[in-house]
N, C-alpha and C positions, 0 to 999 in steps of 0.2 A: 114227678120230676122235682128233685130238691134244688135249692138255690145254687149250690156249687155246680151242679150239672148245667143249669141254665146259663150261668156266667161262662162256663167252659164252652158252651155252644156259641155264646155271643162273641167270645174272643177267637172262635175258630180253632180251638185246640183239638188236636187229634192224639190218639193213643201213641205213646204212653203218657202224654202230658194231661194234666187235669187241675182244676181249681180245687184246693183242699180246704181253704178257710176264707171267710169274708168278714171284714171288720170295718164298721162305720165309726168314725170318730168326729165329734162335734165340739168346737171350742167357741162358745157364745161370746166370750170376752174378746178374743182375737178375730172373731168372725171367720174361722177356718173350719171348713167341712171337708173331710177326706174319706175316701174309700180305699181300703187296702185289700188286695187280692193275693193270697198266698198260693203259688203254683207249685205243684210237685209232680212226681212221676211214679208210675206203678212199681211196686217192689219186684226186684229181679229183672228190671228192664235193661236191655243192652242197647248201645248206640254205635252207629257205624263210624269207622275212622276214615282217613283219606282214601284208602283202597277199597272201601265199601264193606269191610269185614265188621260184623257186630262184635263189640268188645264190652267186657264187664265194667261196672262203675268202680273207680279207684277210691274217690272221696267226692265231697261237694264243696262249693264255695258260694257264699251268699251274695246275691246281686239284687239291685232294685232299678226299675225303669218307670218313668212317668208316662202315663197313658192319657188318652183323651178324657176330659172331665165327664163324670156321670151326673147329669143334671148340675146341681150347684156344688157337687163334691169333686174336688181334685182327686184323680185316681192314680194309684201306684200299684205296679205289679212287683211281687217279691218272689224269689225262687232260690232254693239251694241248688245251684247249677251243678250237674254231675261232671266230674273229670274222669276220663277213661284211660285205661292202659292199652295203648295201641299194639298192633302186631309186631312193631319194631321195638317194643319195650318202653316207649316214651309215654309220659302222662300229658294228656291234652284236654282242654276244656271244651265241652260240647257246645256247638252253636245253637242257640235257642231259636225257634221259628218266628218269634214275635219281635225280635230286635236284631239289628246288625251288630257285629262284634265291636266293642268299645264305645257304643252309644249308651247314653243314659235315658233314652226315649224309645218307645215302641215304634215299629214301622208305621202304624196308623197315625201316631202323633206326628211323625216326620212328614207323612203324606199330607196331613192337614196343613202343616206349616207351609209346605210347597204350594198347595192349592191356593192359599191366601196370597203368597208372594207372586204367583203366576197371575193373579188378578190385580197386580200392580199395587198391592198394599205395602207400605213401607215396613221394613223389618221391625222397627221399634213398635209399630202398631200391632204387628203380628204377635210379638212377645207380650204385649199388654193384653191382647185377647186371650192368649193361651196361658197367661199368668206365670211367665218365666222371665229370667233375666235375658235382655236382648242378645248378649254375647253367646248364650246357649243356642239361640236361633241361628246366629251367624255361623256357629260351629257346624250345625246341620247343613246350612246352605253351602258353606265352603267345602264340606266333604263331598257332596254330590257334584258340585261344579268341578272340583279337582278330578273326580273319577271320569267325568265326561270329557274333560280336557285331554286326559291320557288316551282315551279311546278315539279322539277326534282325528279324522282322516283329511289331510291337506295335500295329498299326493298329486292332485291334478293342477295345482296352482301355477300360473305363469305370469299373471299380472298383479302387481302389488300397489296398493294405495297407502300412503304414509301421512299421518296427521297427529296433532297433539290436542289434548283437552285438559282442562283444569279440574282437580278434585276439590279445591277450595278457591274462592274468589281471589284472584291475584296471587295465588300461592303455588302449591304443589301441582306438577303436571305429570300426565302419563302419555306415552306414545302408543298409537294404535297402528297395527298392521292389518290391512283389509284385503281380502281376496275380491278384486274388482269384478270378476266374472260371476261369482256366487253372491256378491253383495253381503258379505259377512265378515265380522272381526275374527281373525285367526290368531292374533297375538296382541297382548297388552303388556307394557313394561313401564316401570317408574322412570321419570325423567323425560327430557326432550332433546338431548344432545346426540353427538355422533355415535356414542356407545350404544344407543338404543337400536340402531340399525344392525350392529354386530350381535346384539342380543337376539334380534329377530332372525338373523341368518343362522345363529346357533340353534335356535328353536326349530327352524325348518330342517336343518341338517339332522337333528335328533329324531325328526319325524320321517327321515329318509328322502328329503328333498335337497338335492345339491344346488349350490348357489347359481350354477349355470342354467338351471331350469327357469329361473326368473328372467323373463324377456323384456318386460315393461314395468316401469315404476312411475307413478304419478305422485307429485308432492308439491308443496309450496316452495318459495324461494329461500328457505332457511339454509344458510351456509353450512350449518352442522349436519343437516339432513343430506345435503348434496355431497359433502365429504364422506359421510358414513355410507351412503349408497355406492359411491365410487369404490370404496374399499371392500364393503361386504358383498356387493353384487356387481362385480366388474363387467359382466357380460350384458347387463341390463341397460336398455335405453331409457333415458329420463324424459318425461313429459312434465313441464311445469304447469301446475293447475291453472286453467284458463280463468277461473273465477278469482283466484288470488291476484293474477296479473291485472285483471280489470279493476279489482279493489285498489291496487296501487295507482292505476290511472285515475280513478275517481278521487283519490286523495290529492293527486296533483291538480285536478280540476277544482276541487274545493279550496285548495291553497290560492289559486288564482282568484276565485270568488271572494275569499276573505281579504285578499290584498286590495281588490277593487272596492269592497264594502267599506273599507276605512275612509274612502273619499266620497262614496255615494251611498247615502242612507236608503235610497230606493231599493237597494239589493237586500235589505234586511228581510229575513224570513223566506228567502228563495233558495236555500241550500239544496233541497231535493228537486227543485225545478230544473237544476242543472245536472243532478246526479242520476235521476230516473231515466230509463229508456224513453225515448220520445213517444213511442206508441202507448206508454202507460200514463201519460199526462192527461189531465182533464182539459176541457176546452178553455177554461179560464187560465190554467197554467200555460197552455200552448200559446195563447195570446200574449201573456206576460213574457214568456221566453222570447218570442219574436221581437217584441219591443226592446227588451234588454240587449239582445244580440246586436240590434241596430244602434242603440245608444252607447254601448260600451264595446268598442272594437276589439280590445285585447281579450275581453271575456268571450266575445263572439268567435274570435279566431281559436281560442282554446276549446270552446264547445265543438266547433267544427272538426278540430283534430281528434277530440275524444270520440265523437260519433264515427268518424272515418276509420279510426283504429279498429273498431269492432268488425269491419269488413274482413279483417285478417282471418277470422275463424271460419269463414265460408270459402276460403281460397280452395281451388280444385286440387292443387298438388303442391309439393315442396318448392319447386322452382318458382311458381307464381307467388307463393307466400313470401319467399325471400325477396323477390323483386318488389312486391308491395311494401313489405316492412322497411326495406332499404329506402324507398322513396318517402315513406311516411316519416322516418327519422330525419331525413334531409329537410323536409318541410318544417319539422319542429325546430331544427337548428337555425333555419332561416327566420323563423318567428321570434327567436330569442326570448321565448317565455321561460323563465328560469325553472319553474316547477316542472314543466314538461321536459326541459332539457335534462333535468335530474332523472326523470323517468326513463328517458332515452338511454342514459348511462346504464341503468338497471337492465333495460332490454338488451343492449349490446353485450353485457356480461353474462346474460342467460339466453343468448340467441338460439342455440340449437334446441334447447329444451322447450322454448316457446314455439318455434317453427314446427317441432315434432308433433304438436297437437294435430296439425293438418293431416298427418298420416295415421295417427293412432286414434284420434277422437276420444281419448280417455281423459277423464277429469276426476277431481275429488268431490264431485257432486254427491256421490254415494256416502262419502265420509261426512259431508256436511249434514246429511240426513241422520246418520248415526250419531253425530255429535249433538244434534238437537234432542234426540231421544235420551242420550246420556245426561244432558244438562237438565232435562225435565225430571228425570229420576233423582238427580242431585237436589233439585229444589224441593221435591216431595219429601226427601229424607232430611232436608235442611243441612246438607253437606255430609261429608264422610270423614270422620276422624282417622279411621284405619284405612290406609291406602290399599291393603290387600282386599278388604271388603269392597272397596270401590272398584278395583280391577275385576274382581269376580262378578260384580253386578253388571259390568260392561259385557263380560262373556255371556252372562245369563240373558241380557236384553238383546244383544247384537251378534252373538256368536253362532246362532242356529245350531247349538249343540244338541246332541241326542242323549237324553237322560233315561236311565233305567231305574229311577227311584220307585219305590213300591207304591202300589195302590191299596195294598192290604197284605194279609198273611194268612196262611192256612197251616 
């Protein structure tokens, strides 16, 4: 067996394809070692057109692809690719079995790049290992993500979660649309305004999902999200994210603590004593909390109201929840604690969406987990300059897409 036949077998080539020439090149000055394999086809070979009819070769066009390295040698495949005259008289370039149309890499090279990315290696590091420009790896990545997005089936969705996340610290944002029942991202778009909900609705409509199919939406209290949801999904009932509501309540609690702290140094360093759930406090923190509640009546009253509010989430039905929340708001107004009275205004203006949690029990907890995963990937990559790359990485990590990228070729 000669070297050409050996490399033909290693590449998995089948008739009429074969390796015709092997060239090793070494440049000791530039420290570049390369292997070039010239692939050809048997004389008189015919190739099938779209209808499966074997057609004669019209002419050829030279092409090159980067392959996986051969030891320390960067490897390139070269081929004068045949163009055939089809049965309808058109001239078409034959698709080669070792690379997808339009790619400058072999399928095995792309499969290796994907394998590294799947192991949570940053794309820039993948490019460094494979000795190519990072943008070329991103091109491979975006191709297969785009193909999977087109094939993605969202026909069963009825519950949506909406949230935003940043691509850079304090800068660009993207909005995520999540299927709450399947716990996966089904849409990502740049921005965080009202228009993002219309973009989501258009995406679903293009996938065959009518806006009336969306029955429930969970979101934070963003005015732009609220307005966008009302316009884009008028039939959906909105549930405001429980954790976001509690966050606003904790901010009110902390404002009370800060106000008291200005007059009482003993409150220094006790921020989380008042913000953590009581069952999560240490014995020492529990003792300190009890002492401070007794010593500082306003702080104690605010803390009691904060703890009491959380009973809302376990109310058995909507009627009970509304009665409870009405009474709680009245107690706050009697207390005249300004930070809590401001919170009550927020509650009253978002009343139905807060109460609706008792019936739906849906939250953005799934989105918070997704957001954490996205932010971890962002830190590993040290941010994303290209917003499209960032969006596609979110689909890759959190979209549960089905990929048909190659594991090899024959």
